[in-house]
N, C-alpha and C positions, 0 to 999 in steps of 0.2 A: 454442747461442741467446747464451751468452754473448761468446761469439766473434764473432757475428750484431751484440748490439748494440755491443761494438767497437770494431767497426769504421768502422757507423753514426754512432756516440755522438749517438744522437739519442732513447733510450729515458729515456733523464733531463731533456729537457729534456721531454719528452711530459708525465712523467707530474706532474713540478713545474705546470704549464702546467695538467695538468687540477685541479689540486692534490687530486688525489686519495687518493693515499699520508697525505701529514700528516693529514690530517683524520679519514682512519679508525681510524689508530693512538690520536688523541689522545678520539676518539668513544668507536669500541667496540671498537679489540684485537681487527677481525678479519681486518685484511690478513695469515692464512694463505692462508685459503678463497680468496682474491678472487688472489692474488696466486698462485696453484699452476694455478688456472681462464689467468689470464692465463700465467703463461710456458705450461703445454703447447696453448693456441692458439697462440703467438709458435713452438712448436716446431712444432707440422702445418703454419703457414703458412713454413713455413722451407725442411721439408721438403717440400715441395710447389714451393718454390722463386720459390715468390711473390714481387715488392717488395719490399725488406726495407719502405719506409716508409708501407707497405699494412698492413706487417705490425704493425709495431706503433701504430695505428693501432687496428687489432682487436684487437687485446693490452689497447689501451692503452678500450675503445671497452668489452672484456666487462669488466675489473678494474672503470668506473664502474657496471655498472648492477650490478654484485655487491655494488659497496657500496652505493650505493642499497639495492637491497632488504638488504642485512645493516645495515643501521639502522633501515627501517623494522621487522623482524621484535622487533631490539633494545627497541623502540618500543612496542612491544607488549606487548612483554613485562613490563614496565617500567612498560607501564597495567595489569596485567593481575594483581601479582603487588605493585607499588607498590619496587619493590627502582631503586635511578638504573638510569641505564643506566651510568656509568661500573663500579656495581659490577657489574653484570653483564655485563661487556665485562673481568671479572675472574674470581677461581677461582666468585663467586657462579652465571655459568652451571652450571657442573657439579654447583655441588653445589644448582640447582635439578631439573638433566635428572637426579640418583640420587637425589633426594629422590623426586620422580615415577615413576620406575620404580619404590622402593622398596617405597610404596603397591600398585602394580599388584602386581610379586610376589607382598605379605602381599595381597591382600582386600582390600584399604584402598581406598573411597572416595576417587578422586582427585579434583579441583575441578573444575567441570564444561567450563570453558576449556579443559582436560585432555589433549584431542582427541587421537587415533592422528596426525591431518598435523602438529597442531602440534609431538608427540610427536618425529615422528620426522624434522624440519625441527631440534628442537632437538640430536640424538643428530648432523643431520649438522654440526651449525654447533660444535656442543662436541670432532668427532673432528676438523676440521678445525684447533680453536682448539689443542688440545695435540701435532695433529702440528708444528704452524710454532712454536710456544711449546720442541716436545723436538730438532727438526731445523734449523731459524735462529741462525744466530751464535752460536759458542763450545760448540759442540756436544758437545766432548769434555767441555770442562771439567761439564758442566750431565751426560753419562753419567759419569761421575768418583764426584760425588759425590749422583751421587742410586743405580741402576742398579748402576754402576762399585761399589756397599760392597756387596753384596749378592752381587750375581758375585764378587769374590774372596771370598768367605767359604764357598761354593759349590766353588769350583776347590777352595779349600783341606782342604776333605774331600775330594777322589777325592786331593789327591794325599796329604791322611799316608793312605789307604788305599796307595796305591804303596809308601810309602816305609814305613811303619810298624803294615801291616795292621788289619786293624779289622774288631771283630764286627756293624757296622752293615750291615743290607742293606740300609736304608731309611730317611733322615730330611725334613721331611715340614716346612717353611716355610708358617705362618698367615699369610697379609699384605692390602690394601686391592688394587685393580686398579690405584692408583694405583703401588704397588709396583711389582706385575705389569707395565705396561707401561714403567716405567722400565727393569726389566730388560732387555723387552724391546730395549727401544731402547740401552739397551749395549751386546747383542749384536747390536747391526744386522737387528736381525729383528719388527718393531713394524708392525703391518700395515693402523698408519692408525686401526682401530676401537678403539673400547671395549670394554677384557673383559669381559661380560656376569657374570652370576650364576652361581659357581661353575667358572667357569675357572681353568686348573692351567699352568700350563708345567714339561713334563719335562721333568729331564734322565733319563737310561737310560746305565748305568757297564759298559761289559764286558774283560775281557780277553781280548783275541785271542788264534790256533794259536801265533803265534810268541810269543806274548809279555806283545805290544805291548798296548798299552791304548788305549782311543775310548769319543769321546761321541755320544753322537744326544741329537736336540733335537725335541719332538712340545709342538703345542701346545692339550691339549683345549677346548674354549668350546660346542660343544653335546656331550648328551649324547644323546641320540644313533644315536649313531656312534662311530669308534672316530678318537685324535686327529693333531689334521695333521702332520707329519712337518715341518721347520721347519726344513729345512739351513745350515749357517751360510756369510753372504758368506763367500765365500772357500777353504774347502773344495772346491771341485772339485763341486759340483752331490751331493756323495756325500751320504747321510744319516749315515754313522757318524764322524764324524773326530773321526784323531787326537789323544789330552788332549795332546801335546805342537807341536800348530798347531795348535790352539784355545787353550790360551796367548796362543802368540805372536798371532793375530790381535787377542786383546783387550786384549793386556797395555798400550794405553795408558788403558785405563778401566780399571784395577784401582785402588786403591786399597789402601796399607797403611799410613800413617800418618793416622788421621780427623782429626785432633784438628792433625797440623802442617798439612795443606791448610787448613782452617777457621781455622790460625793462631788455633789454642786455646791459653795454657801447656797444661803439659804436667802430670799430676795431682801430680807427686812435687815440682813446683817449688813449685805451691799451699800441699804437707805438706810444708813444707821453709819457706816463709815463714812458715807455721805456728805451724813449732815453737818456730821463730826468734824469733818475737815472743815466745810463748811463754816461753822460755830468758832472756828479755833483761828483762819483767815482773819474774820470779821476782828475777833477777837485782835491783834495782831498790829490790824488797819486803826483800830480805836486806840489801839497805843502809841503812831505812830503818828499819829497825829494830833495825839496830847504831850509829846515830846515834842515836837517842833513846833506846837502852840506855845511847851514854856519854852522854848532857845528860843522863839521869839519874842517873849517876851521877856527875860534875862538882857538881851542884845542892849549893849550900852549904844549910846547916842554918838553918831560921831562930832567934832566940835568943826 
């Protein structure tokens, strides 16, 4: 698609002319699903060797219809909930879906307007929005400062077991669904769906017969069946991936110095400043006491 668009140089003009992209981002921020659908149509169109101009026009038509439908849905949610469309375009959309899902799972009566059809549409839009947020623009930076931090901690547990030995046989992290999906995004195994209740990303660590170490990944998102294998991209489709290869594949998203990545001053620097300030105040206090004592000593006695 990229080469075709670069060659034809008409996609940008088409989108700008339709005034779709800017309006969508400003009003609803649901462009992710629309862009992905348009890209799918564009790719299928090009694969069918149809004329590029017709492909671009078809993609623009699909994008425009998608945006119009998304705007109408967000406006409907705004009317039902009282939230503004701008807030629903942000985190409110996910929080709304999460709240309604929690109510249903805990057998609490949801609002009358929260029908199964609306919840399904809300789930799809939320999933598309999150996928677009995670994988569009500066993907590696997002992965490093979210799931990459936890991933680094998990891999350090395995490296510590290899280098130092460990009596631990099981480590459990309790986390939110947002933590789970950012971890999967850092591993590049996120399936684009919101994690359901009690989902779990499993890391199974093995020592092979030749003494090497390997890692297998599984995702449990259904209670009624065994976890799904989630092979790491780059491992050649193998379920068991050598630990050294795993670290090499994800090295770009691992973070050792979180404070440095975020531009936060080290704790020792703050502590040092506090200590220096305390010493300075102490010296000034001592100097003040000494000066008062000297002044009192030198004051002449009154007759």
